[in-house]
LOZA-292658 format. One record per atom (N, C-alpha, C, CB): atom name; z negated, x, y negated; residue number from 1. Coordinates in pm, 1 decimal. Each point is the difference from the previous one (the first is absolute). Glycine has a CB too. Example, Ala and Ser with C-alpha at 12.3 -4.5 7.8 and 13.67 -1.06 7.14 Angstrom:
REM LOZA-292658
{'N' {-780.0 1319.0 569.0} 1},
{'CA' {0.0 -89.0 -119.0} 1},
{'C' {0.0 90.0 -120.0} 1},
{'CB' {-124.6 -189.2 117.3} 1},
{'N' {196.6 154.2 -222.3} 2},
{'CA' {-6.0 82.0 -119.0} 2},
{'C' {-73.0 -77.0 -109.0} 2},
{'CB' {214.5 118.4 62.8} 2},
END
This chain:
REM LOZA-292658
{'N' {2782.2 1328.0 -1509.6} 1},
{'CA' {-49.6 -133.8 28.2} 1},
{'C' {-152.6 6.0 11.0} 1},
{'CB' {216.4 -63.4 119.8} 1},
{'N' {-282.2 -32.5 -179.3} 2},
{'CA' {-146.5 -4.2 0.4} 2},
{'C' {-52.0 -41.7 137.6} 2},
{'CB' {0.1 -55.4 -246.0} 2},
{'N' {-112.4 113.9 283.9} 3},
{'CA' {-61.8 -34.1 128.6} 3},
{'C' {-56.9 -141.5 -5.9} 3},
{'CB' {-54.6 243.4 42.4} 3},
{'N' {57.8 -311.4 71.3} 4},
{'CA' {-54.2 -135.7 6.1} 4},
{'C' {-151.7 4.0 -9.9} 4},
{'CB' {195.3 -74.7 140.0} 4},
{'N' {-255.6 -41.0 -168.4} 5},
{'CA' {-145.6 -10.2 -4.9} 5},
{'C' {-60.9 42.2 133.4} 5},
{'CB' {17.9 -185.8 -168.9} 5},
{'N' {45.2 143.5 277.8} 6},
{'CA' {-50.4 34.6 132.7} 6},
{'C' {4.3 151.5 21.4} 6},
{'CB' {77.6 -223.3 87.9} 6},
{'N' {34.6 286.0 -124.7} 7},
{'CA' {12.8 145.1 17.1} 7},
{'C' {-106.6 72.9 -81.2} 7},
{'CB' {247.3 -25.4 39.2} 7},
{'N' {-268.7 -16.6 -163.0} 8},
{'CA' {-103.4 63.7 -83.5} 8},
{'C' {-138.7 -20.7 60.4} 8},
{'CB' {142.5 -35.9 -204.6} 8},
{'N' {-168.4 -82.8 259.7} 9},
{'CA' {-129.1 -28.7 62.8} 9},
{'C' {-22.0 92.3 119.6} 9},
{'CB' {14.4 -240.4 -75.5} 9},
{'N' {87.5 250.9 161.3} 10},
{'CA' {-11.5 85.4 118.9} 10},
{'C' {-18.1 145.4 -42.1} 10},
{'CB' {143.1 -160.2 133.0} 10},
{'N' {-65.2 206.6 -230.9} 11},
{'CA' {-14.1 137.8 -46.0} 11},
{'C' {-139.8 26.0 -55.6} 11},
{'CB' {245.1 5.4 -50.6} 11},
{'N' {-296.6 -100.6 -23.9} 12},
{'CA' {-134.9 13.7 -55.7} 12},
{'C' {-104.4 4.5 110.7} 12},
{'CB' {73.9 -120.0 -207.1} 12},
{'N' {-57.9 34.7 307.6} 13},
{'CA' {-95.2 -1.7 110.5} 13},
{'C' {8.2 129.4 81.0} 13},
{'CB' {17.4 -250.6 9.6} 13},
{'N' {103.3 304.9 7.6} 14},
{'CA' {13.7 125.5 72.9} 14},
{'C' {-69.7 110.9 -77.1} 14},
{'CB' {218.7 -76.0 100.4} 14},
{'N' {-198.6 78.6 -231.8} 15},
{'CA' {-55.6 107.0 -81.2} 15},
{'C' {-150.9 -13.0 -18.9} 15},
{'CB' {218.7 15.4 -115.3} 15},
{'N' {-267.2 -136.6 98.4} 16},
{'CA' {-140.4 -17.6 -39.0} 16},
{'C' {-75.1 -104.9 80.9} 16},
{'CB' {68.2 68.3 -225.0} 16},
{'N' {-4.5 -123.7 325.3} 17},
{'CA' {-56.9 -118.8 61.2} 17},
{'C' {-75.7 17.0 129.3} 17},
{'CB' {179.9 -109.6 -106.4} 17},
{'N' {-198.6 230.5 156.7} 18},
{'CA' {-67.6 16.4 128.0} 18},
{'C' {-137.3 -62.8 1.5} 18},
{'CB' {126.3 208.0 32.6} 18},
{'N' {-206.6 -178.9 -131.8} 19},
{'CA' {-134.4 -57.6 -7.0} 19},
{'C' {8.5 -150.4 -22.0} 19},
{'CB' {-90.6 216.5 -90.7} 19},
{'N' {179.4 -257.1 4.2} 20},
{'CA' {14.2 -142.7 -28.6} 20},
{'C' {42.3 -76.3 125.2} 20},
{'CB' {59.7 53.8 -238.1} 20},
{'N' {36.6 0.0 311.7} 21},
{'CA' {45.7 -66.2 122.1} 21},
{'C' {-113.9 -9.9 100.8} 21},
{'CB' {233.3 85.5 -39.3} 21},
{'N' {-312.2 19.5 53.9} 22},
{'CA' {-111.3 -6.8 95.2} 22},
{'C' {-107.4 -96.1 -49.7} 22},
{'CB' {47.1 236.0 72.6} 22},
{'N' {-65.4 -246.2 -204.7} 23},
{'CA' {-95.3 -97.8 -54.1} 23},
{'C' {45.7 -143.0 29.8} 23},
{'CB' {-62.7 162.6 -182.1} 23},
{'N' {192.6 -187.6 168.6} 24},
{'CA' {53.4 -133.7 29.2} 24},
{'C' {-14.2 -29.7 149.0} 24},
{'CB' {163.3 18.5 -192.8} 24},
{'N' {-135.7 79.8 277.3} 25},
{'CA' {-20.8 -18.0 143.8} 25},
{'C' {-145.7 -36.1 27.9} 25},
{'CB' {185.5 164.1 49.6} 25},
{'N' {-277.4 -93.9 -115.9} 26},
{'CA' {-142.3 -26.6 17.1} 26},
{'C' {-33.3 -143.6 -43.0} 26},
{'CB' {-50.7 245.1 -37.9} 26},
{'N' {110.1 -290.6 -72.5} 27},
{'CA' {-24.7 -137.4 -45.6} 27},
{'C' {45.8 -101.1 104.6} 27},
{'CB' {25.9 74.8 -238.4} 27},
{'N' {94.1 -57.7 292.2} 28},
{'CA' {47.9 -91.9 103.6} 28},
{'C' {-95.9 -2.7 118.5} 28},
{'CB' {236.8 42.8 -71.7} 28},
{'N' {-275.0 73.5 118.6} 29},
{'CA' {-90.3 9.9 114.9} 29},
{'C' {-135.9 -62.2 -30.2} 29},
{'CB' {118.1 208.4 71.2} 29},
{'N' {-169.3 -182.9 -189.7} 30},
{'CA' {-132.0 -51.6 -37.5} 30},
{'C' {-0.5 -151.2 -18.9} 30},
{'CB' {-46.8 218.0 -108.4} 30},
{'N' {154.8 -271.5 51.9} 31},
{'CA' {10.0 -145.9 -15.7} 31},
{'C' {-0.5 -65.4 137.5} 31},
{'CB' {129.4 25.9 -216.4} 31},
{'N' {-47.2 26.8 306.8} 32},
{'CA' {3.6 -55.7 134.8} 32},
{'C' {-137.6 11.8 66.3} 32},
{'CB' {244.8 59.6 18.8} 32},
{'N' {-309.6 53.8 -36.2} 33},
{'CA' {-132.9 19.1 58.0} 33},
{'C' {-101.7 -99.4 -54.8} 33},
{'CB' {53.7 240.7 29.0} 33},
{'N' {-49.2 -264.5 -159.0} 34},
{'CA' {-93.2 -95.3 -60.5} 34},
{'C' {25.3 -142.4 48.7} 34},
{'CB' {-14.7 147.7 -200.9} 34},
{'N' {142.3 -185.6 210.1} 35},
{'CA' {32.4 -134.4 50.0} 35},
{'C' {-37.4 -13.3 147.3} 35},
{'CB' {187.6 -17.2 -166.7} 35},
{'N' {-163.7 121.5 243.8} 36},
{'CA' {-38.1 -1.1 142.1} 36},
{'C' {-152.3 -12.3 14.4} 36},
{'CB' {203.0 141.3 56.9} 36},
{'N' {-275.6 -64.2 -135.0} 37},
{'CA' {-146.2 -5.8 6.3} 37},
{'C' {-48.6 -139.3 -40.2} 37},
{'CB' {-14.6 247.3 -51.6} 37},
{'N' {76.7 -306.4 -51.0} 38},
{'CA' {-37.8 -135.7 -41.0} 38},
{'C' {23.1 -98.6 114.6} 38},
{'CB' {57.1 55.0 -239.9} 38},
{'N' {55.7 -41.9 308.6} 39},
{'CA' {26.1 -86.6 115.0} 39},
{'C' {-107.8 16.0 106.1} 39},
{'CB' {245.4 14.5 -46.2} 39},
{'N' {-278.7 109.2 77.3} 40},
{'CA' {-101.9 25.4 102.1} 40},
{'C' {-135.1 -57.8 -41.7} 40},
{'CB' {122.0 208.6 68.0} 40},
{'N' {-155.0 -197.0 -193.7} 41},
{'CA' {-128.0 -53.0 -48.2} 41},
{'C' {0.0 -152.9 3.8} 41},
{'CB' {-28.6 202.6 -147.2} 41},
{'N' {142.2 -264.4 122.3} 42},
{'CA' {7.6 -146.1 8.7} 42},
{'C' {-17.4 -46.3 144.3} 42},
{'CB' {151.8 -4.4 -200.6} 42},
{'N' {-88.7 76.7 293.1} 43},
{'CA' {-13.2 -34.1 141.7} 43},
{'C' {-145.8 11.9 43.1} 43},
{'CB' {235.7 79.5 43.9} 43},
{'N' {-305.0 22.0 -97.8} 44},
{'CA' {-140.9 22.0 34.4} 44},
{'C' {-93.6 -88.3 -84.4} 44},
{'CB' {57.4 236.6 64.9} 44},
{'N' {1.7 -324.8 -145.9} 45},
{'CA' {-75.5 -91.3 -86.8} 45},
{'C' {-90.4 76.0 -98.2} 45},
{'CB' {5.7 -171.5 183.6} 45},
{'N' {46.1 281.1 -236.0} 46},
{'CA' {-69.6 78.5 -101.8} 46},
{'C' {75.0 -15.0 -131.9} 46},
{'CB' {-85.8 165.7 173.7} 46},
{'N' {74.6 -282.6 -232.0} 47},
{'CA' {77.3 -37.5 -118.4} 47},
{'C' {-21.7 94.1 -118.4} 47},
{'CB' {-13.5 -234.7 77.5} 47},
{'N' {-107.1 274.8 -103.7} 48},
{'CA' {-26.9 85.8 -116.4} 48},
{'C' {72.4 133.8 12.7} 48},
{'CB' {-223.9 -110.3 -28.5} 48},
{'N' {221.0 168.3 146.9} 49},
{'CA' {70.1 127.5 20.7} 49},
{'C' {151.4 -19.7 -9.4} 49},
{'CB' {-188.9 80.6 146.7} 49},
{'N' {237.3 -194.8 -100.2} 50},
{'CA' {143.2 -30.4 -11.3} 50},
{'C' {40.2 -10.6 -147.0} 50},
{'CB' {-5.9 -121.1 221.9} 50},
{'N' {-78.3 58.4 -302.7} 51},
{'CA' {30.8 -15.8 -141.6} 51},
{'C' {7.1 135.0 -71.1} 51},
{'CB' {-111.5 -223.8 4.2} 51},
{'N' {23.3 315.0 31.6} 52},
{'CA' {3.3 134.3 -60.0} 52},
{'C' {133.2 67.9 33.2} 52},
{'CB' {-253.1 19.0 17.7} 52},
{'N' {296.0 -30.9 106.5} 53},
{'CA' {127.0 60.9 40.8} 53},
{'C' {118.4 -65.7 -70.1} 53},
{'CB' {-100.9 55.8 221.8} 53},
{'N' {96.5 -186.7 -240.1} 54},
{'CA' {108.0 -68.8 -71.2} 54},
{'C' {6.6 44.8 -145.8} 54},
{'CB' {-25.9 -197.1 153.4} 54},
{'N' {-88.4 212.1 -216.8} 55},
{'CA' {-2.2 47.4 -139.3} 55},
{'C' {55.0 142.0 -8.4} 55},
{'CB' {-198.8 -147.1 -49.2} 55},
{'N' {163.8 229.2 147.7} 56},
{'CA' {51.2 136.1 3.7} 56},
{'C' {152.4 -1.2 15.9} 56},
{'CB' {-218.4 80.7 98.9} 56},
{'N' {269.4 -164.2 -10.2} 57},
{'CA' {145.2 -11.1 19.6} 57},
{'C' {68.0 -45.1 -128.4} 57},
{'CB' {-35.8 -53.1 242.8} 57},
{'N' {-24.9 -39.5 -313.1} 58},
{'CA' {56.9 -49.8 -126.0} 58},
{'C' {9.3 112.7 -102.4} 58},
{'CB' {-94.5 -229.1 46.1} 58},
{'N' {-11.3 308.5 -58.7} 59},
{'CA' {2.9 111.9 -94.5} 59},
{'C' {107.3 101.6 38.0} 59},
{'CB' {-244.4 -33.1 -43.9} 59},
{'N' {253.3 64.1 172.2} 60},
{'CA' {100.7 95.2 46.1} 60},
{'C' {141.3 -51.4 -25.3} 60},
{'CB' {-160.4 80.4 173.5} 60},
{'N' {181.1 -211.7 -155.7} 61},
{'CA' {131.8 -59.2 -27.5} 61},
{'C' {37.3 16.2 -147.0} 61},
{'CB' {-35.9 -165.5 185.5} 61},
{'N' {-63.0 156.1 -273.1} 62},
{'CA' {25.3 22.6 -142.2} 62},
{'C' {48.2 141.7 -25.8} 62},
{'CB' {-174.0 -169.4 -55.6} 62},
{'N' {112.3 266.9 122.3} 63},
{'CA' {43.7 138.6 -13.7} 63},
{'C' {139.9 19.7 57.9} 63},
{'CB' {-239.0 74.4 10.9} 63},
{'N' {266.8 -139.0 101.9} 64},
{'CA' {131.7 12.4 61.9} 64},
{'C' {107.3 -62.0 -89.8} 64},
{'CB' {-106.5 -5.1 228.7} 64},
{'N' {76.3 -109.3 -286.1} 65},
{'CA' {94.6 -64.5 -91.7} 65},
{'C' {34.1 93.9 -115.0} 65},
{'CB' {-92.2 -226.3 60.5} 65},
{'N' {-8.7 289.5 -116.0} 66},
{'CA' {22.9 93.2 -110.4} 66},
{'C' {81.5 120.3 47.1} 66},
{'CB' {-215.7 -73.7 -107.0} 66},
{'N' {184.6 125.0 226.9} 67},
{'CA' {69.5 117.3 52.3} 67},
{'C' {147.6 -27.6 27.1} 67},
{'CB' {-214.8 75.2 100.0} 67},
{'N' {247.6 -199.4 -64.6} 68},
{'CA' {139.4 -34.7 30.6} 68},
{'C' {72.8 -59.3 -119.8} 68},
{'CB' {-67.8 -38.6 235.5} 68},
{'N' {0.5 29.9 -348.7} 69},
{'CA' {57.4 -65.1 -117.6} 69},
{'C' {112.5 74.8 -67.4} 69},
{'CB' {-217.6 -97.5 -30.6} 69},
{'N' {237.8 223.4 66.0} 70},
{'CA' {106.7 76.0 -65.5} 70},
{'C' {120.8 22.6 90.7} 70},
{'CB' {-174.3 110.8 -137.4} 70},
{'N' {187.0 -192.1 240.7} 71},
{'CA' {117.7 11.6 87.5} 71},
{'C' {126.6 -18.1 -83.8} 71},
{'CB' {-131.7 -87.3 199.8} 71},
{'N' {241.4 147.0 -157.8} 72},
{'CA' {119.8 4.2 -83.9} 72},
{'C' {76.7 -132.4 -11.9} 72},
{'CB' {14.9 235.4 65.0} 72},
{'N' {-50.9 -334.4 8.8} 73},
{'CA' {73.0 -127.0 -1.4} 73},
{'C' {-87.2 -106.8 -63.8} 73},
{'CB' {129.5 64.6 207.6} 73},
{'N' {-93.2 -107.7 -328.1} 74},
{'CA' {-79.3 -99.4 -74.6} 74},
{'C' {-13.5 -130.3 78.3} 74},
{'CB' {77.9 102.3 -215.4} 74},
{'N' {28.9 -143.4 283.5} 75},
{'CA' {-5.0 -122.9 79.2} 75},
{'C' {-101.7 14.4 112.8} 75},
{'CB' {241.3 -48.4 -55.6} 75},
{'N' {-241.7 163.8 121.7} 76},
{'CA' {-97.2 26.3 105.2} 76},
{'C' {-141.6 -1.6 -55.9} 76},
{'CB' {170.5 136.0 123.3} 76},
{'N' {-190.7 -76.6 -239.1} 77},
{'CA' {-132.9 0.9 -62.5} 77},
{'C' {-45.0 -142.6 -29.1} 77},
{'CB' {45.9 226.4 -101.4} 77},
{'N' {44.0 -311.3 53.2} 78},
{'CA' {-36.3 -141.1 -24.3} 78},
{'C' {-40.0 -69.3 129.8} 78},
{'CB' {157.7 -6.4 -195.5} 78},
{'N' {-83.6 33.7 303.8} 79},
{'CA' {-35.2 -58.6 130.0} 79},
{'C' {-135.8 51.0 46.6} 79},
{'CB' {243.8 -18.6 58.9} 79},
{'N' {-269.4 147.2 -80.8} 80},
{'CA' {-130.1 55.4 36.9} 80},
{'C' {-112.2 -63.0 -81.5} 80},
{'CB' {111.6 214.4 62.6} 80},
{'N' {-86.9 -240.1 -191.1} 81},
{'CA' {-100.7 -66.4 -82.5} 81},
{'C' {-31.1 -138.8 55.4} 81},
{'CB' {79.0 128.6 -201.7} 81},
{'N' {25.2 -201.3 242.7} 82},
{'CA' {-20.3 -131.5 61.9} 82},
{'C' {-75.1 14.0 131.8} 82},
{'CB' {210.1 -84.7 -108.8} 82},
{'N' {-173.9 185.2 187.4} 83},
{'CA' {-67.6 24.3 127.6} 83},
{'C' {-148.3 28.3 -23.2} 83},
{'CB' {214.5 89.5 98.4} 83},
{'N' {-245.4 -1.6 -192.1} 84},
{'CA' {-139.8 33.6 -24.2} 84},
{'C' {-77.5 -116.3 -61.8} 84},
{'CB' {68.4 237.7 -28.5} 84},
{'N' {-0.9 -324.2 -45.7} 85},
{'CA' {-64.5 -121.8 -48.8} 85},
{'C' {-37.1 -88.6 119.1} 85},
{'CB' {130.2 12.0 -218.3} 85},
{'N' {-38.0 -23.2 313.9} 86},
{'CA' {-27.9 -76.3 122.5} 86},
{'C' {-118.6 60.5 75.4} 86},
{'CB' {243.5 -64.1 16.0} 86},
{'N' {-242.7 196.6 1.6} 87},
{'CA' {-108.3 67.1 72.0} 87},
{'C' {-132.1 -22.6 -72.5} 87},
{'CB' {160.9 174.2 86.6} 87},
{'N' {-160.3 -157.6 -218.0} 88},
{'CA' {-121.1 -18.4 -80.0} 88},
{'C' {-53.3 -143.1 13.4} 88},
{'CB' {81.3 175.6 -161.3} 88},
{'N' {8.8 -272.2 153.2} 89},
{'CA' {-39.1 -141.0 13.7} 89},
{'C' {-52.4 -26.8 141.0} 89},
{'CB' {172.3 -66.6 -172.4} 89},
{'N' {-106.0 122.9 273.5} 90},
{'CA' {-44.3 -19.8 138.5} 90},
{'C' {-137.8 59.7 23.3} 90},
{'CB' {238.1 2.0 74.0} 90},
{'N' {-262.0 114.9 -129.9} 91},
{'CA' {-132.0 61.6 16.3} 91},
{'C' {-105.5 -82.9 -72.6} 91},
{'CB' {105.8 228.5 19.5} 91},
{'N' {-72.8 -275.8 -140.5} 92},
{'CA' {-94.8 -86.1 -72.7} 92},
{'C' {-32.7 -124.4 81.7} 92},
{'CB' {90.3 83.7 -219.5} 92},
{'N' {12.3 -143.0 280.9} 93},
{'CA' {-22.2 -116.9 84.5} 93},
{'C' {-86.6 36.6 120.2} 93},
{'CB' {220.7 -95.9 -73.5} 93},
{'N' {-191.3 210.8 133.5} 94},
{'CA' {-78.1 44.0 115.7} 94},
{'C' {-144.6 32.3 -37.2} 94},
{'CB' {209.6 89.7 100.8} 94},
{'N' {-231.7 -50.4 -224.3} 95},
{'CA' {-137.2 25.1 -43.9} 95},
{'C' {-81.5 -129.7 0.5} 95},
{'CB' {80.7 193.0 -141.3} 95},
{'N' {-11.9 -304.4 116.3} 96},
{'CA' {-68.9 -129.6 1.3} 96},
{'C' {-7.7 -58.7 141.1} 96},
{'CB' {78.7 -39.7 -234.4} 96},
{'N' {30.2 52.6 308.3} 97},
{'CA' {5.6 -57.4 134.3} 97},
{'C' {86.4 89.6 88.3} 97},
{'CB' {-30.0 -235.4 -91.7} 97},
{'N' {-30.2 344.3 143.0} 98},
{'CA' {80.6 93.9 80.1} 98},
{'C' {57.2 -64.0 126.0} 98},
{'CB' {-141.2 184.4 -87.3} 98},
{'N' {268.2 -165.4 105.8} 99},
{'CA' {68.8 -49.0 118.6} 99},
{'C' {68.1 117.5 67.0} 99},
{'CB' {34.5 -229.0 -102.4} 99},
{'N' {-63.5 249.7 228.2} 100},
{'CA' {50.3 115.8 72.3} 100},
{'C' {152.4 5.5 0.9} 100},
{'CB' {-204.5 -6.6 140.9} 100},
{'N' {271.8 -107.3 -121.6} 101},
{'CA' {147.0 4.3 7.3} 101},
{'C' {62.0 37.8 -134.1} 101},
{'CB' {-7.1 -173.3 179.9} 101},
{'N' {-56.6 136.4 -291.9} 102},
{'CA' {48.8 42.3 -131.3} 102},
{'C' {-10.1 151.6 -13.4} 102},
{'CB' {-69.5 -221.1 -99.5} 102},
{'N' {-40.6 277.3 146.9} 103},
{'CA' {-17.6 145.1 -7.4} 103},
{'C' {100.0 70.8 90.1} 103},
{'CB' {-243.1 -31.6 -51.2} 103},
{'N' {272.7 -24.9 166.0} 104},
{'CA' {100.6 58.6 89.7} 104},
{'C' {136.8 0.1 -66.7} 104},
{'CB' {-130.8 -77.3 200.3} 104},
{'N' {165.5 -31.3 -265.6} 105},
{'CA' {128.4 -7.9 -69.2} 105},
{'C' {4.7 101.7 -113.7} 105},
{'CB' {19.5 -244.5 59.6} 105},
{'N' {-128.5 256.6 -134.2} 106},
{'CA' {-4.7 94.0 -110.0} 106},
{'C' {14.5 143.7 50.4} 106},
{'CB' {-144.8 -160.1 -128.3} 106},
{'N' {78.5 191.7 239.0} 107},
{'CA' {13.0 134.0 58.3} 107},
{'C' {145.0 26.4 40.8} 107},
{'CB' {-238.8 -10.7 81.3} 107},
{'N' {303.5 -89.4 -23.5} 108},
{'CA' {139.4 16.3 42.2} 108},
{'C' {90.9 22.2 -121.3} 108},
{'CB' {-43.8 -145.9 201.5} 108},
{'N' {20.2 72.6 -309.1} 109},
{'CA' {81.2 16.2 -121.1} 109},
{'C' {-21.2 137.2 -63.3} 109},
{'CB' {-12.1 -247.1 -38.2} 109},
{'N' {-111.6 291.8 32.7} 110},
{'CA' {-29.4 133.1 -54.7} 110},
{'C' {68.0 106.5 86.9} 110},
{'CB' {-222.7 -81.7 -93.9} 110},
{'N' {220.7 61.4 225.0} 111},
{'CA' {64.1 95.0 90.9} 111},
{'C' {151.0 4.0 -23.8} 111},
{'CB' {-181.1 -41.0 170.4} 111},
{'N' {242.8 -75.0 -191.5} 112},
{'CA' {143.8 -3.8 -29.4} 112},
{'C' {30.2 72.4 -130.7} 112},
{'CB' {19.9 -218.1 123.3} 112},
{'N' {-103.7 196.9 -224.8} 113},
{'CA' {18.5 69.9 -126.8} 113},
{'C' {-14.2 150.3 20.4} 113},
{'CB' {-86.9 -200.3 -125.4} 113},
{'N' {-8.6 240.6 206.3} 114},
{'CA' {-21.3 141.9 28.9} 114},
{'C' {124.9 60.8 63.0} 114},
{'CB' {-246.3 -42.0 30.1} 114},
{'N' {302.4 -26.0 69.0} 115},
{'CA' {121.2 50.5 65.1} 115},
{'C' {116.8 5.5 -98.7} 115},
{'CB' {-80.0 -93.9 219.6} 115},
{'N' {89.3 -5.1 -307.8} 116},
{'CA' {105.8 0.8 -101.2} 116},
{'C' {-14.9 117.3 -95.8} 116},
{'CB' {14.4 -248.2 17.7} 116},
{'N' {-138.1 275.5 -58.1} 117},
{'CA' {-24.5 113.3 -89.6} 117},
{'C' {32.7 131.0 70.6} 117},
{'CB' {-179.3 -130.6 -119.4} 117},
{'N' {143.0 142.7 245.8} 118},
{'CA' {32.5 121.3 75.2} 118},
{'C' {151.0 18.9 10.0} 118},
{'CB' {-213.1 -24.5 130.6} 118},
{'N' {286.1 -86.1 -115.1} 119},
{'CA' {145.7 8.7 4.4} 119},
{'C' {54.1 45.9 -135.8} 119},
{'CB' {7.4 -182.3 175.4} 119},
{'N' {-64.2 129.9 -283.2} 120},
{'CA' {43.7 36.3 -134.7} 120},
{'C' {-16.9 149.0 -24.2} 120},
{'CB' {-61.0 -228.4 -80.8} 120},
{'N' {-50.4 283.8 126.3} 121},
{'CA' {-25.1 141.7 -26.4} 121},
{'C' {44.2 89.5 115.1} 121},
{'CB' {-191.2 -67.4 -142.7} 121},
{'N' {267.9 14.1 236.3} 122},
{'CA' {42.4 81.3 113.9} 122},
{'C' {71.3 128.4 -42.4} 122},
{'CB' {19.6 -209.3 132.1} 122},
{'N' {61.8 210.7 -239.7} 123},
{'CA' {57.4 129.0 -41.4} 123},
{'C' {-107.9 100.8 -40.8} 123},
{'CB' {205.2 -121.7 -75.5} 123},
{'N' {-313.4 72.9 19.9} 124},
{'CA' {-109.8 86.7 -41.6} 124},
{'C' {-68.4 58.0 123.1} 124},
{'CB' {-33.4 -135.5 -210.8} 124},
{'N' {8.1 49.9 307.7} 125},
{'CA' {-66.6 45.1 122.2} 125},
{'C' {87.0 100.3 73.5} 125},
{'CB' {-119.8 -219.3 17.9} 125},
{'N' {252.1 197.2 -19.0} 126},
{'CA' {91.4 94.1 65.3} 126},
{'C' {0.6 132.9 -75.1} 126},
{'CB' {142.8 -191.5 82.2} 126},
{'N' {-143.9 186.4 -215.4} 127},
{'CA' {-2.6 122.7 -79.9} 127},
{'C' {-128.8 76.8 25.7} 127},
{'CB' {142.9 -109.1 -176.0} 127},
{'N' {-252.8 36.9 192.5} 128},
{'CA' {-127.8 65.7 27.4} 128},
{'C' {4.1 66.9 136.6} 128},
{'CB' {-120.6 -168.2 -143.4} 128},
{'N' {182.9 104.1 241.0} 129},
{'CA' {11.4 59.0 133.6} 129},
{'C' {85.8 126.3 -4.3} 129},
{'CB' {-25.9 -228.0 103.5} 129},
{'N' {133.0 223.1 -181.4} 130},
{'CA' {88.3 115.0 -11.8} 130},
{'C' {-71.5 119.4 -62.2} 130},
{'CB' {193.9 -155.5 -20.2} 130},
{'N' {-288.1 128.1 -70.9} 131},
{'CA' {-68.6 109.0 -68.4} 131},
{'C' {-129.3 40.5 69.2} 131},
{'CB' {100.1 -79.6 -211.5} 131},
{'N' {-125.2 24.8 331.3} 132},
{'CA' {-120.2 30.7 77.9} 132},
{'C' {-127.5 -43.3 -68.9} 132},
{'CB' {120.8 190.2 97.3} 132},
{'N' {-112.7 -289.8 -186.7} 133},
{'CA' {-119.7 -53.6 -65.5} 133},
{'C' {-0.6 -150.3 19.1} 133},
{'CB' {-3.8 187.6 -171.2} 133},
{'N' {-18.8 -235.0 293.6} 134},
{'CA' {11.9 -143.6 27.9} 134},
{'C' {-106.1 -81.7 -73.0} 134},
{'CB' {95.8 56.6 222.8} 134},
{'N' {-53.2 -175.2 -264.0} 135},
{'CA' {-92.9 -97.0 -56.7} 135},
{'C' {-63.4 -74.5 115.2} 135},
{'CB' {134.7 -23.7 -214.2} 135},
{'N' {-260.6 -9.1 201.1} 136},
{'CA' {-61.2 -78.7 106.4} 136},
{'C' {57.0 -140.0 -6.6} 136},
{'CB' {-212.5 137.8 -5.5} 136},
{'N' {240.2 -197.0 119.6} 137},
{'CA' {48.6 -136.4 4.3} 137},
{'C' {-39.7 -62.3 132.3} 137},
{'CB' {192.4 56.9 -152.3} 137},
{'N' {-197.9 -187.4 146.5} 138},
{'CA' {-37.3 -79.3 116.1} 138},
{'C' {113.0 3.0 100.8} 138},
{'CB' {-146.7 -148.0 -140.8} 138},
{'N' {115.0 176.8 263.6} 139},
{'CA' {102.9 7.0 104.6} 139},
{'C' {47.3 -135.9 41.2} 139},
{'CB' {-99.0 209.1 79.2} 139},
END
C-alpha cells in the first residue's frame, strides 16, 4: 500500500527537515515580533517606524506562505492561501491606517496557525527528541 501524502511529508521532514522546521519557527517568531513592534510604535505615535515593521511582517508572511505551500493536504494549502491573502490585505490596510486591534487580531491568528503547524509536525518533533537532536520550537 502506498504511503499517504502526510506520511511522505513527515518522513521527508524527519529526514531533511530539521533546518527547514527551525526556519519556519523563526518565521513565526519574527512575524509576531514585527507585528508587536509595529503595535508598540503606533502606541508611541511613531508611525514611520511602525510602517517599516509592518512591511517587514508582510515580507516574512510571504516567505512563510511559500514555506507552508507544500503541506500534504491540498485543501489545507488552499485555506492557507486564503489566510495569507487575508493577512496580506490586512497588512496593506494597516500600512494606510494602522489600527492596533487589527494587529492584535492578526497576531492571534498567526499564533493559532503556528500552533496548528506545530501539531502537524508533532511526529517530527517527537522523532527529533528520540534521536537526541531536538528541533527548536516555541514553548
